[in-house]
VOTI-467931 format. One record per atom (N, C-alpha, C, O): residue number from 1; residue in one letter; chain; atom name; y, z, x. Coordinates in Angstrom, 3 decimals. Each point is the difference from the previous one (the first is absolute). Layout:
- loti | pator | milo | tido | v | w | u
- NUM | A | A | CA | Y | Z | X
...
REM end
This chain:
- loti | pator | milo | tido | v | w | u
- 1 | X | A | N | 107.651 | 45.927 | 99.149
- 1 | X | A | CA | -0.155 | -0.677 | -1.136
- 1 | X | A | C | -1.817 | 0.693 | -0.111
- 1 | X | A | O | -0.706 | 0.019 | 1.007
- 2 | X | A | N | 0.255 | 0.437 | -2.225
- 2 | X | A | CA | -1.212 | 0.513 | -0.627
- 2 | X | A | C | -0.791 | -1.105 | -0.181
- 2 | X | A | O | 0.395 | -1.011 | -0.581
- 3 | X | A | N | -1.983 | 1.209 | 1.256
- 3 | X | A | CA | -0.661 | -0.909 | -0.189
- 3 | X | A | C | -0.570 | 0.110 | -1.180
- 3 | X | A | O | -0.424 | 1.047 | -0.489
- 4 | X | A | N | 0.386 | -2.773 | -0.289
- 4 | X | A | CA | -0.783 | 0.167 | -1.467
- 4 | X | A | C | -1.733 | -0.780 | 0.052
- 4 | X | A | O | -0.250 | -1.110 | 0.470
- 5 | X | A | N | -0.458 | 1.792 | -0.913
- 5 | X | A | CA | -1.321 | -0.438 | 0.283
- 5 | X | A | C | -0.443 | -1.085 | -1.202
- 5 | X | A | O | 0.399 | 0.190 | -1.149
- 6 | X | A | N | -1.078 | -1.109 | 1.418
- 6 | X | A | CA | 0.052 | -0.580 | -0.966
- 6 | X | A | C | -1.517 | 0.404 | -0.971
- 6 | X | A | O | -0.947 | 0.760 | 0.198
- 7 | X | A | N | 1.382 | -1.851 | -1.466
- 7 | X | A | CA | -1.194 | 0.561 | -1.415
- 7 | X | A | C | -1.388 | 0.130 | 0.439
- 7 | X | A | O | -0.862 | 0.694 | -0.539
- 8 | X | A | N | 0.750 | -1.358 | 1.467
- 8 | X | A | CA | -1.679 | 0.331 | 0.258
- 8 | X | A | C | -0.441 | 1.660 | 0.738
- 8 | X | A | O | -0.860 | 0.832 | -0.289
- 9 | X | A | N | 1.889 | -0.896 | 1.303
- 9 | X | A | CA | 0.272 | 1.445 | 0.630
- 9 | X | A | C | 0.236 | 1.043 | -1.250
- 9 | X | A | O | -0.820 | 0.918 | 0.028
- 10 | X | A | N | 1.425 | -0.875 | -0.733
- 10 | X | A | CA | 0.402 | 1.255 | -0.584
- 10 | X | A | C | -0.987 | -0.181 | -1.311
- 10 | X | A | O | -0.229 | 1.046 | -0.608
- 11 | X | A | N | -0.296 | -2.081 | 0.175
- 11 | X | A | CA | -1.543 | -0.126 | -0.979
- 11 | X | A | C | -0.912 | 0.900 | 0.743
- 11 | X | A | O | -0.596 | 1.022 | -0.341
- 12 | X | A | N | 0.663 | -1.789 | 1.630
- 12 | X | A | CA | -1.726 | 0.756 | 0.425
- 12 | X | A | C | 0.285 | 1.605 | 0.329
- 12 | X | A | O | -0.870 | 0.798 | -0.350
- 13 | X | A | N | 1.881 | -0.379 | 0.913
- 13 | X | A | CA | 0.125 | 1.573 | 0.794
- 13 | X | A | C | 0.364 | 0.491 | -1.490
- 13 | X | A | O | -0.649 | 1.023 | -0.219
- 14 | X | A | N | 1.573 | -1.430 | -1.060
- 14 | X | A | CA | -0.302 | 0.947 | -0.737
- 14 | X | A | C | -0.864 | 0.106 | -0.897
- 14 | X | A | O | 0.060 | 0.933 | -0.800
- 15 | X | A | N | -0.993 | -1.820 | 0.751
- 15 | X | A | CA | -1.079 | -0.438 | -1.142
- 15 | X | A | C | -1.062 | 1.112 | 0.966
- 15 | X | A | O | -0.540 | 0.873 | -0.679
- 16 | X | A | N | 0.229 | -0.864 | 2.168
- 16 | X | A | CA | -0.894 | 1.245 | 0.484
- 16 | X | A | C | 0.377 | 0.644 | -0.369
- 16 | X | A | O | -0.476 | 0.361 | -1.076
- 17 | X | A | N | 1.704 | 0.392 | 1.637
- 17 | X | A | CA | 0.589 | 1.556 | -0.172
- 17 | X | A | C | -0.352 | 0.521 | -1.492
- 17 | X | A | O | -0.722 | 0.989 | -0.132
- 18 | X | A | N | 1.258 | -1.689 | -1.007
- 18 | X | A | CA | 0.241 | 0.500 | -1.552
- 18 | X | A | C | -1.570 | -0.104 | -0.275
- 18 | X | A | O | -0.416 | 0.922 | -0.701
- 19 | X | A | N | -0.474 | -1.788 | 1.078
- 19 | X | A | CA | -1.285 | -0.467 | -0.124
- 19 | X | A | C | -1.113 | 1.372 | 0.570
- 19 | X | A | O | -0.726 | 0.737 | -0.668
- 20 | X | A | N | 0.967 | -0.793 | 2.134
- 20 | X | A | CA | -0.968 | 0.824 | 0.391
- 20 | X | A | C | 0.745 | 1.447 | 1.292
- 20 | X | A | O | -0.389 | 0.428 | 1.086
- 21 | X | A | N | 1.373 | -0.164 | -1.833
- 21 | X | A | CA | 0.533 | 0.961 | 0.860
- 21 | X | A | C | 1.315 | 0.787 | -0.955
- 21 | X | A | O | 1.014 | 0.600 | 0.356
- 22 | X | A | N | -1.563 | -0.918 | -1.659
- 22 | X | A | CA | 0.944 | 0.839 | -0.608
- 22 | X | A | C | 0.228 | 1.849 | -0.124
- 22 | X | A | O | 0.980 | 0.551 | -0.502
- 23 | X | A | N | -2.021 | 0.040 | 1.031
- 23 | X | A | CA | 0.363 | 1.365 | 0.955
- 23 | X | A | C | 0.488 | -0.263 | 1.381
- 23 | X | A | O | -0.021 | 1.111 | 0.531
- 24 | X | A | N | 0.328 | -1.734 | 0.095
- 24 | X | A | CA | 1.256 | -0.202 | 0.976
- 24 | X | A | C | 1.187 | -0.330 | -0.357
- 24 | X | A | O | 1.076 | 0.435 | 0.410
- 25 | X | A | N | -1.318 | -1.291 | -1.260
- 25 | X | A | CA | 1.753 | 0.081 | -0.597
- 25 | X | A | C | 0.252 | 1.150 | -0.707
- 25 | X | A | O | 1.076 | 0.493 | 0.338
- 26 | X | A | N | -1.622 | 0.088 | -1.141
- 26 | X | A | CA | 0.380 | 1.294 | -0.488
- 26 | X | A | C | 0.140 | 1.126 | 1.193
- 26 | X | A | O | 0.382 | 1.108 | -0.377
- 27 | X | A | N | -0.630 | -1.267 | 1.649
- 27 | X | A | CA | 0.213 | 1.100 | 0.516
- 27 | X | A | C | 0.887 | -0.361 | 1.391
- 27 | X | A | O | 0.309 | 0.918 | 0.759
- 28 | X | A | N | -0.004 | -2.012 | -0.534
- 28 | X | A | CA | 1.512 | -0.480 | 0.060
- 28 | X | A | C | 1.036 | 0.262 | -0.771
- 28 | X | A | O | 1.030 | 0.592 | 0.321
- 29 | X | A | N | -1.276 | -0.981 | -1.202
- 29 | X | A | CA | 1.363 | 0.335 | -1.058
- 29 | X | A | C | 0.356 | 1.410 | -0.166
- 29 | X | A | O | 1.110 | 0.506 | -0.168
- 30 | X | A | N | -2.739 | 0.245 | 0.278
- 30 | X | A | CA | 0.722 | 1.370 | -0.254
- 30 | X | A | C | 0.744 | 0.724 | 1.221
- 30 | X | A | O | 0.963 | 0.754 | -0.137
- 31 | X | A | N | -1.835 | -1.259 | 1.900
- 31 | X | A | CA | 0.589 | 0.743 | 1.019
- 31 | X | A | C | 1.301 | -0.619 | 0.310
- 31 | X | A | O | 0.611 | 0.515 | 0.936
- 32 | X | A | N | -0.015 | -1.610 | -1.589
- 32 | X | A | CA | 1.865 | -0.523 | 0.337
- 32 | X | A | C | 0.477 | 0.074 | -1.067
- 32 | X | A | O | 1.099 | -0.542 | -0.114
- 33 | X | A | N | -1.778 | 1.330 | -1.309
- 33 | X | A | CA | 0.909 | 0.247 | -1.147
- 33 | X | A | C | 1.555 | 0.422 | 0.318
- 33 | X | A | O | 0.974 | -0.620 | -0.429
- 34 | X | A | N | -0.917 | 1.867 | 1.317
- 34 | X | A | CA | 1.282 | 0.721 | 0.007
- 34 | X | A | C | 1.227 | -1.188 | 0.654
- 34 | X | A | O | 1.185 | 0.097 | -0.318
- 35 | X | A | N | -1.752 | -1.301 | 1.352
- 35 | X | A | CA | 0.874 | -0.984 | 0.613
- 35 | X | A | C | 0.555 | -0.522 | -1.107
- 35 | X | A | O | 1.193 | -0.302 | 0.023
- 36 | X | A | N | -1.990 | 0.105 | -1.205
- 36 | X | A | CA | 0.925 | -0.619 | -1.053
- 36 | X | A | C | 0.137 | 1.094 | -1.313
- 36 | X | A | O | 0.049 | -0.268 | -1.200
- 37 | X | A | N | -0.015 | 1.354 | 1.755
- 37 | X | A | CA | 0.683 | 0.846 | -0.788
- 37 | X | A | C | -0.774 | 0.173 | -1.346
- 37 | X | A | O | 0.632 | -0.089 | -1.053
- 38 | X | A | N | -2.035 | 0.342 | 1.045
- 38 | X | A | CA | -0.754 | 0.171 | -1.051
- 38 | X | A | C | -1.292 | 1.327 | 0.390
- 38 | X | A | O | -0.746 | 0.229 | 0.952
- 39 | X | A | N | 0.923 | 0.170 | -1.790
- 39 | X | A | CA | -1.162 | 1.288 | 0.359
- 39 | X | A | C | -1.771 | -0.619 | 0.029
- 39 | X | A | O | -0.680 | -0.575 | -0.850
- 40 | X | A | N | 0.427 | 0.989 | 2.134
- 40 | X | A | CA | -1.518 | -0.452 | -0.065
- 40 | X | A | C | -1.167 | 0.209 | -1.029
- 40 | X | A | O | -0.823 | -0.878 | -0.256
- 41 | X | A | N | 0.835 | 2.217 | -0.349
- 41 | X | A | CA | -0.417 | 0.702 | -0.853
- 41 | X | A | C | 0.202 | -0.607 | -1.243
- 41 | X | A | O | -0.702 | 0.275 | -0.973
- 42 | X | A | N | 1.768 | -1.213 | 0.940
- 42 | X | A | CA | 0.194 | -0.758 | -1.762
- 42 | X | A | C | -1.107 | -0.965 | 0.541
- 42 | X | A | O | -0.872 | -0.102 | -0.862
- 43 | X | A | N | 0.686 | -0.384 | 1.584
- 43 | X | A | CA | -0.607 | -1.699 | 0.065
- 43 | X | A | C | -1.560 | 0.227 | -0.120
- 43 | X | A | O | -0.674 | 0.774 | 0.679
- 44 | X | A | N | 0.304 | -1.495 | -1.545
- 44 | X | A | CA | -1.629 | 0.023 | -1.066
- 44 | X | A | C | -0.700 | -1.368 | 0.320
- 44 | X | A | O | -1.201 | -0.172 | -0.208
- 45 | X | A | N | 2.211 | -0.999 | 0.839
- 45 | X | A | CA | -0.539 | -1.507 | 0.140
- 45 | X | A | C | 0.651 | -0.556 | 0.886
- 45 | X | A | O | 1.120 | 0.511 | 0.024
- 46 | X | A | N | -1.274 | -1.654 | 1.069
- 46 | X | A | CA | 0.739 | -0.849 | 0.311
- 46 | X | A | C | 0.041 | -1.117 | 0.621
- 46 | X | A | O | -0.640 | 0.203 | 1.032
- 47 | X | A | N | 1.020 | -1.303 | -1.035
- 47 | X | A | CA | -0.157 | -1.376 | -0.005
- 47 | X | A | C | 0.584 | -0.577 | 1.009
- 47 | X | A | O | 1.226 | 0.077 | -0.077
- 48 | X | A | N | -1.758 | -0.822 | 1.321
- 48 | X | A | CA | 0.498 | -0.643 | 0.775
- 48 | X | A | C | 0.694 | -1.472 | -0.606
- 48 | X | A | O | -0.741 | -0.878 | -0.442
- 49 | X | A | N | 2.232 | 0.710 | 0.472
- 49 | X | A | CA | 0.738 | -1.025 | -0.934
- 49 | X | A | C | 0.625 | -1.141 | 0.873
- 49 | X | A | O | 0.277 | -1.161 | -0.301
- 50 | X | A | N | -0.140 | 1.859 | 1.489
- 50 | X | A | CA | 0.399 | -1.306 | 1.203
- 50 | X | A | C | 0.271 | 0.310 | 1.294
- 50 | X | A | O | 0.089 | 1.220 | 0.142
- 51 | X | A | N | 0.093 | -1.888 | 0.944
- 51 | X | A | CA | 0.291 | 0.585 | 1.560
- 51 | X | A | C | 0.686 | -1.335 | 0.017
- 51 | X | A | O | -0.248 | -0.910 | -0.792
- 52 | X | A | N | 1.370 | 0.858 | 2.024
- 52 | X | A | CA | 0.471 | -1.042 | 0.722
- 52 | X | A | C | -0.206 | 0.909 | 1.471
- 52 | X | A | O | -0.649 | 1.026 | 0.204
- 53 | X | A | N | 1.636 | -2.013 | 0.874
- 53 | X | A | CA | -0.543 | 0.473 | 1.446
- 53 | X | A | C | 0.825 | 1.149 | 0.226
- 53 | X | A | O | 0.278 | 0.258 | 1.171
- 54 | X | A | N | 0.236 | 0.602 | -2.238
- 54 | X | A | CA | 0.456 | 1.468 | 0.731
- 54 | X | A | C | -0.472 | 1.036 | -0.945
- 54 | X | A | O | 0.145 | 1.198 | 0.247
- 55 | X | A | N | -0.744 | -1.666 | -1.397
- 55 | X | A | CA | -0.592 | 1.305 | -0.817
- 55 | X | A | C | -1.076 | -0.165 | -0.815
- 55 | X | A | O | -0.316 | -1.185 | -0.105
- 56 | X | A | N | -0.389 | 1.975 | -0.534
- 56 | X | A | CA | -0.602 | -0.162 | -0.998
- 56 | X | A | C | 0.030 | 0.806 | -1.101
- 56 | X | A | O | 0.198 | 1.210 | 0.110
- 57 | X | A | N | -0.381 | -1.771 | -1.201
- 57 | X | A | CA | 0.289 | 0.422 | -1.359
- 57 | X | A | C | -0.413 | 0.727 | -1.131
- 57 | X | A | O | -0.195 | -0.793 | -0.920
- 58 | X | A | N | -0.018 | 1.928 | 0.595
- 58 | X | A | CA | -1.188 | 0.385 | -0.916
- 58 | X | A | C | 1.175 | 0.594 | -1.430
- 58 | X | A | O | 1.093 | 0.565 | 0.058
- 59 | X | A | N | -1.899 | -0.990 | -1.187
- 59 | X | A | CA | 0.473 | 0.082 | -0.854
- 59 | X | A | C | -0.546 | 1.459 | -0.886
- 59 | X | A | O | -0.928 | -0.233 | -0.774
- 60 | X | A | N | 1.421 | 1.707 | 0.821
- 60 | X | A | CA | -0.690 | 1.110 | -0.547
- 60 | X | A | C | 0.173 | 0.453 | -1.265
- 60 | X | A | O | 1.017 | 0.450 | -0.528
- 61 | X | A | N | -2.272 | -0.636 | 0.026
- 61 | X | A | CA | -0.132 | 0.995 | -1.470
- 61 | X | A | C | 0.179 | 1.274 | -0.011
- 61 | X | A | O | -0.868 | 0.689 | 0.536
- 62 | X | A | N | 2.182 | 0.044 | -1.225
- 62 | X | A | CA | -0.049 | 1.625 | -0.191
- 62 | X | A | C | -0.487 | 0.432 | -1.331
- 62 | X | A | O | -0.083 | -0.598 | -1.073
- 63 | X | A | N | -0.276 | 2.053 | 1.519
- 63 | X | A | CA | -0.521 | 0.826 | -1.210
- 63 | X | A | C | 0.392 | -0.689 | -1.557
- 63 | X | A | O | -0.716 | -0.421 | -0.908
- 64 | X | A | N | 2.381 | 0.539 | 1.093
- 64 | X | A | CA | 0.182 | -0.213 | -1.556
- 64 | X | A | C | 0.153 | -1.671 | -0.314
- 64 | X | A | O | 0.722 | -0.381 | -0.921
- 65 | X | A | N | -1.576 | -0.702 | 1.894
- 65 | X | A | CA | -0.075 | -0.989 | -0.583
- 65 | X | A | C | 1.269 | -1.064 | 0.718
- 65 | X | A | O | -0.005 | -1.213 | -0.209
- 66 | X | A | N | 0.852 | 1.769 | 0.902
- 66 | X | A | CA | 1.374 | -0.921 | 0.324
- 66 | X | A | C | -0.919 | -0.543 | 1.568
- 66 | X | A | O | -1.060 | 0.359 | 0.514
- 67 | X | A | N | 1.847 | -1.120 | -0.244
- 67 | X | A | CA | -0.318 | -0.576 | 1.561
- 67 | X | A | C | 0.960 | 0.156 | 1.148
- 67 | X | A | O | 1.162 | 0.369 | -0.173
- 68 | X | A | N | -1.662 | -0.654 | 1.325
- 68 | X | A | CA | 1.008 | 0.005 | 1.042
- 68 | X | A | C | -0.344 | -0.862 | 1.122
- 68 | X | A | O | -1.185 | -0.188 | 0.274
- 69 | X | A | N | 2.296 | -0.453 | 0.525
- 69 | X | A | CA | -0.633 | -0.781 | 1.084
- 69 | X | A | C | 0.410 | 1.124 | 0.861
- 69 | X | A | O | 0.911 | 0.828 | -0.001
- 70 | X | A | N | -2.195 | -1.187 | 0.929
- 70 | X | A | CA | 0.205 | 0.826 | 1.217
- 70 | X | A | C | -0.433 | -1.481 | 1.072
- 70 | X | A | O | -0.994 | -0.696 | -0.213
- 71 | X | A | N | 1.939 | 0.470 | 1.292
- 71 | X | A | CA | 0.052 | -0.823 | 0.704
- 71 | X | A | C | 0.014 | 0.913 | 1.481
- 71 | X | A | O | 0.665 | 1.033 | 0.087
- 72 | X | A | N | -1.298 | -1.441 | 0.787
- 72 | X | A | CA | -0.549 | 0.437 | 1.233
- 72 | X | A | C | 0.142 | -0.959 | 0.966
- 72 | X | A | O | -0.601 | -1.059 | -0.184
- 73 | X | A | N | 1.548 | 1.251 | 1.602
- 73 | X | A | CA | 0.189 | -0.459 | 1.097
- 73 | X | A | C | -1.617 | -0.182 | 0.484
- 73 | X | A | O | -0.996 | 0.695 | -0.198
- 74 | X | A | N | 1.189 | -1.797 | 0.830
- 74 | X | A | CA | -1.780 | -0.361 | 0.901
- 74 | X | A | C | 0.782 | 0.882 | 1.225
- 74 | X | A | O | 1.169 | -0.069 | 0.379
- 75 | X | A | N | -2.390 | 1.005 | 0.125
- 75 | X | A | CA | -0.135 | 1.225 | 1.149
- 75 | X | A | C | 0.445 | -0.802 | 1.142
- 75 | X | A | O | 0.637 | 0.696 | 0.792
- 76 | X | A | N | -0.754 | -1.938 | -0.429
- 76 | X | A | CA | 0.341 | -0.412 | 1.209
- 76 | X | A | C | 1.199 | -1.098 | -0.027
- 76 | X | A | O | 0.349 | -0.574 | 1.032
- 77 | X | A | N | 0.111 | 0.387 | -1.995
- 77 | X | A | CA | 1.476 | -1.039 | -0.177
- 77 | X | A | C | -0.532 | -0.722 | -0.848
- 77 | X | A | O | -1.086 | 0.106 | -0.571
- 78 | X | A | N | 2.137 | -1.091 | 0.475
- 78 | X | A | CA | -0.615 | -1.619 | -0.230
- 78 | X | A | C | -0.805 | -0.566 | 0.224
- 78 | X | A | O | -0.253 | 0.119 | 1.199
- 79 | X | A | N | -0.682 | -1.027 | -1.893
- 79 | X | A | CA | -1.086 | -0.692 | -0.025
- 79 | X | A | C | 0.395 | -1.392 | -0.501
- 79 | X | A | O | 0.828 | -0.362 | -0.837
- 80 | X | A | N | -1.836 | -0.415 | 1.755
- 80 | X | A | CA | 0.146 | -1.636 | -0.710
- 80 | X | A | C | -1.246 | -0.141 | -0.316
- 80 | X | A | O | -0.047 | -0.651 | -1.044
- 81 | X | A | N | -1.002 | 0.931 | 1.415
- 81 | X | A | CA | -0.832 | -0.884 | -0.171
- 81 | X | A | C | -1.337 | 0.901 | -0.722
- 81 | X | A | O | -0.157 | 1.216 | 0.107
- 82 | X | A | N | -0.573 | -1.997 | -0.720
- 82 | X | A | CA | -0.890 | 0.831 | -1.352
- 82 | X | A | C | -0.833 | 0.912 | 0.651
- 82 | X | A | O | 0.105 | 1.126 | -0.486
- 83 | X | A | N | -1.025 | -1.223 | 1.567
- 83 | X | A | CA | -0.447 | 0.438 | 0.875
- 83 | X | A | C | 0.204 | 1.551 | -0.012
- 83 | X | A | O | -0.899 | 0.841 | -0.024
- 84 | X | A | N | 2.233 | -0.624 | 0.044
- 84 | X | A | CA | 1.015 | 1.240 | 0.644
- 84 | X | A | C | -0.109 | 0.616 | -1.190
- 84 | X | A | O | -0.192 | 1.202 | 0.179
- 85 | X | A | N | 0.240 | -1.571 | -1.589
- 85 | X | A | CA | 0.142 | 0.591 | -1.362
- 85 | X | A | C | -1.080 | 0.819 | -0.004
- 85 | X | A | O | 0.258 | 1.008 | -0.658
- 86 | X | A | N | -1.089 | -1.002 | 0.997
- 86 | X | A | CA | -1.609 | 0.711 | -0.098
- 86 | X | A | C | 0.352 | 1.660 | 1.308
- 86 | X | A | O | 0.065 | 1.215 | -0.184
- 87 | X | A | N | 0.066 | -2.096 | 1.373
- 87 | X | A | CA | 0.597 | 1.356 | 0.637
- 87 | X | A | C | 0.606 | 0.822 | -0.338
- 87 | X | A | O | -0.432 | 1.149 | 0.094
- 88 | X | A | N | 1.796 | -1.444 | -0.674
- 88 | X | A | CA | 1.018 | 0.981 | -0.631
- 88 | X | A | C | -0.534 | 0.705 | -1.056
- 88 | X | A | O | 0.294 | 1.191 | -0.096
- 89 | X | A | N | -1.039 | -1.713 | -0.734
- 89 | X | A | CA | -0.611 | 0.468 | -0.952
- 89 | X | A | C | -1.207 | 1.049 | 0.361
- 89 | X | A | O | -0.597 | 0.797 | -0.724
- 90 | X | A | N | 0.516 | -0.981 | 1.578
- 90 | X | A | CA | -1.286 | 1.265 | 0.353
- 90 | X | A | C | 0.880 | 0.721 | 0.693
- 90 | X | A | O | -0.227 | 1.179 | -0.270
- 91 | X | A | N | 1.162 | -1.271 | 1.062
- 91 | X | A | CA | 0.672 | 0.914 | 0.388
- 91 | X | A | C | 0.749 | 1.131 | -1.136
- 91 | X | A | O | -0.004 | 1.230 | 0.053
- 92 | X | A | N | 0.543 | -2.010 | -0.929
- 92 | X | A | CA | 0.651 | 0.880 | -1.026
- 92 | X | A | C | -0.823 | 1.090 | -0.588
- 92 | X | A | O | 0.415 | 1.128 | -0.267
- 93 | X | A | N | -2.122 | -1.757 | 0.019
- 93 | X | A | CA | -0.731 | 0.253 | -0.536
- 93 | X | A | C | -0.434 | 1.568 | 1.055
- 93 | X | A | O | -0.273 | 1.114 | -0.446
- 94 | X | A | N | 0.330 | -1.473 | 1.671
- 94 | X | A | CA | -0.434 | 1.273 | 0.757
- 94 | X | A | C | 1.020 | 0.916 | -0.032
- 94 | X | A | O | -0.297 | 1.191 | -0.086
- 95 | X | A | N | 1.970 | -1.686 | 0.163
- 95 | X | A | CA | 1.079 | 0.974 | -0.273
- 95 | X | A | C | -0.183 | 0.689 | -1.285
- 95 | X | A | O | 0.224 | 1.209 | -0.059
- 96 | X | A | N | -0.544 | -1.750 | -0.797
- 96 | X | A | CA | -0.147 | 0.819 | -1.849
- 96 | X | A | C | -1.264 | 1.218 | 0.228
- 96 | X | A | O | -0.077 | 1.141 | -0.455
- 97 | X | A | N | -0.870 | -1.928 | 1.372
- 97 | X | A | CA | -1.095 | 1.171 | -0.298
- 97 | X | A | C | 0.778 | 1.397 | 1.657
- 97 | X | A | O | -0.055 | 1.230 | 0.004
- 98 | X | A | N | 0.502 | -1.939 | 0.811
- 98 | X | A | CA | 0.382 | 1.054 | 0.409
- 98 | X | A | C | 1.298 | 1.182 | -1.035
- 98 | X | A | O | -0.164 | 1.213 | -0.130
- 99 | X | A | N | 1.121 | -1.858 | -0.342
- 99 | X | A | CA | 1.163 | 0.621 | -0.684
- 99 | X | A | C | -0.961 | 0.757 | -1.213
- 99 | X | A | O | 0.396 | 1.027 | -0.552
- 100 | X | A | N | -1.358 | -1.498 | 0.304
- 100 | X | A | CA | -1.078 | 0.916 | -1.300
- 100 | X | A | C | -0.546 | 1.001 | 0.203
- 100 | X | A | O | -0.009 | 0.914 | -0.824
- 101 | X | A | N | -0.766 | -0.838 | 2.351
- 101 | X | A | CA | -0.749 | 0.847 | 0.576
- 101 | X | A | C | -1.524 | -0.925 | -0.469
- 101 | X | A | O | -0.960 | 0.680 | -0.361
- 102 | X | A | N | 0.836 | -2.019 | 0.387
- 102 | X | A | CA | -1.125 | -0.287 | -0.822
- 102 | X | A | C | -0.645 | -0.682 | 1.599
- 102 | X | A | O | 0.789 | -0.183 | 0.928
- 103 | X | A | N | -1.847 | -0.047 | -0.822
- 103 | X | A | CA | -1.009 | -0.547 | 1.195
- 103 | X | A | C | -0.162 | -1.212 | -0.381
- 103 | X | A | O | -0.790 | -0.217 | -0.918
- 104 | X | A | N | 1.580 | -0.975 | 1.604
- 104 | X | A | CA | -0.450 | -1.288 | -0.066
- 104 | X | A | C | -0.986 | -0.416 | 0.002
- 104 | X | A | O | -0.688 | 0.626 | 0.806
- 105 | X | A | N | -0.095 | -1.747 | -1.496
- 105 | X | A | CA | -1.277 | -0.330 | 0.437
- 105 | X | A | C | 0.140 | -1.259 | 1.166
- 105 | X | A | O | 1.079 | -0.265 | 0.531
- 106 | X | A | N | -2.222 | -0.386 | -0.261
- 106 | X | A | CA | 0.142 | -1.020 | 0.904
- 106 | X | A | C | 0.049 | -1.101 | -0.558
- 106 | X | A | O | -0.639 | -0.270 | -1.017
- 107 | X | A | N | 1.442 | -0.545 | 1.641
- 107 | X | A | CA | 0.729 | -1.494 | -0.441
- 107 | X | A | C | -0.783 | -1.285 | 0.166
- 107 | X | A | O | -0.405 | -0.534 | 1.032
- 108 | X | A | N | 0.296 | 0.188 | -2.224
- 108 | X | A | CA | -0.947 | -1.154 | -0.176
- 108 | X | A | C | 0.855 | -1.633 | 1.018
- 108 | X | A | O | 1.202 | 0.082 | 0.256
- 109 | X | A | N | -1.766 | -0.997 | 0.057
- 109 | X | A | CA | 0.867 | -0.905 | 1.009
- 109 | X | A | C | 0.843 | -1.106 | -0.763
- 109 | X | A | O | 0.907 | -0.648 | 0.522
- 110 | X | A | N | -1.359 | 0.522 | -1.905
- 110 | X | A | CA | 0.352 | -0.818 | -0.792
- 110 | X | A | C | 1.183 | 0.006 | -1.129
- 110 | X | A | O | 0.005 | 1.041 | -0.657
- 111 | X | A | N | 0.886 | -1.890 | 0.339
- 111 | X | A | CA | 0.843 | 0.287 | -1.213
- 111 | X | A | C | 0.613 | -1.355 | -0.422
- 111 | X | A | O | 0.713 | -0.736 | 0.684
- 112 | X | A | N | -0.982 | 0.625 | -1.487
- 112 | X | A | CA | 0.555 | -0.809 | -1.323
- 112 | X | A | C | -0.214 | -1.412 | 0.585
- 112 | X | A | O | 0.906 | -0.833 | 0.035
- 113 | X | A | N | -2.370 | 0.569 | 0.503
- 113 | X | A | CA | -0.301 | -1.277 | 0.455
- 113 | X | A | C | 0.927 | -0.921 | 0.536
- 113 | X | A | O | -0.379 | -1.110 | 0.375
REM end
């Protein structure tokens, strides 16, 4: 059964990702776009819209103004703890950089209070 995080966890993580890491949302969405049947070159913006114990979910805005959902499974498998969300998003960011040929930046220690 998929773990569902409480509203405080969702609000904290999504607020942090969308407020402080808009560029990372775009990188992750572009890197994993093909898995969702979307051409990465068509993505002009992305917002993290949710997550659960199995995956993170982003809404990508395409150049033509339409949107596409990009759901990406957590790299290490299902999670149940809020502290694990950061680890998984960092792993997705690192993999996104690898896939896109971008040098990843060092990681900060805190995510979403």
